[in-house]
C-alpha positions in Angstrom: 0.0 0.0 0.0 2.8 2.4 0.9 4.5 1.8 -2.4 1.3 2.6 -4.2 0.8 5.8 -2.2 4.3 6.8 -3.4 3.2 6.1 -7.0 0.1 8.2 -6.5 2.1 11.0 -5.0 4.4 10.9 -8.0 1.3 11.1 -10.2 0.0 14.2 -8.3 3.4 15.9 -8.6 3.6 15.2 -12.4 0.0 16.3 -12.9 0.8 19.5 -11.0 3.9 20.1 -13.2 1.8 19.5 -16.4 -1.1 21.7 -15.5 -1.2 23.3 -18.9 -1.3 20.0 -20.8 -4.4 18.8 -22.7 -6.8 16.5 -20.9 -6.0 13.5 -23.2 -2.4 13.6 -22.0 -3.4 13.7 -18.4 -5.7 10.7 -19.0 -2.9 8.7 -20.7 -0.6 9.6 -17.8 -3.2 8.4 -15.3 -3.4 5.0 -17.0 0.4 4.7 -17.1 0.6 5.4 -13.4 -2.3 3.1 -12.6 -0.5 0.3 -14.6 2.8 1.1 -12.7 1.0 0.8 -9.4 -0.6 -2.4 -10.5 2.8 -3.9 -11.5 4.3 -2.9 -8.2 1.4 -4.4 -6.3 1.5 -7.6 -8.4 5.1 -8.1 -7.6 4.3 -8.0 -3.9 1.0 -10.0 -3.8 1.4 -12.2 -6.9 -2.4 -12.3 -7.2 -3.8 -10.2 -10.0 -7.4 -9.9 -8.7 -6.2 -8.9 -5.2 -3.7 -6.5 -6.8 -6.4 -4.8 -8.8 -8.6 -4.4 -5.7 -5.7 -3.1 -3.7 -4.6 -0.7 -6.4 -8.2 0.7 -6.8 -8.5 0.9 -3.0 -5.2 2.8 -2.6 -6.3 5.2 -5.4 -9.6 5.9 -3.6 -7.9 6.4 -0.2 -5.2 8.6 -1.7 -7.7 10.7 -3.6 -9.9 11.2 -0.5 -6.9 12.2 1.7 -5.6 14.4 -1.1 -8.9 16.3 -1.5 -9.6 16.4 2.2 -6.2 18.0 2.8 -6.8 20.4 0.0 -10.0 21.6 1.6 -8.4 22.2 4.9 -5.4 24.1 3.4 -7.6 26.5 1.4 
């Protein structure tokens, strides 16, 4: 989970750096980072279904924490 949070943090940083890019490039970048998080998780768990669930769960948790912190900081 922590490794996937690191991947999602990297995604947030890259997305912030590319704020002037078109939406299609951001979508492609999201899928690349999702795949990267999936590969890392699959190396650890060696179970694709569990990895997919954990990757989606880590994305939901990271996004909720990210937006909650953004609300408190503004």
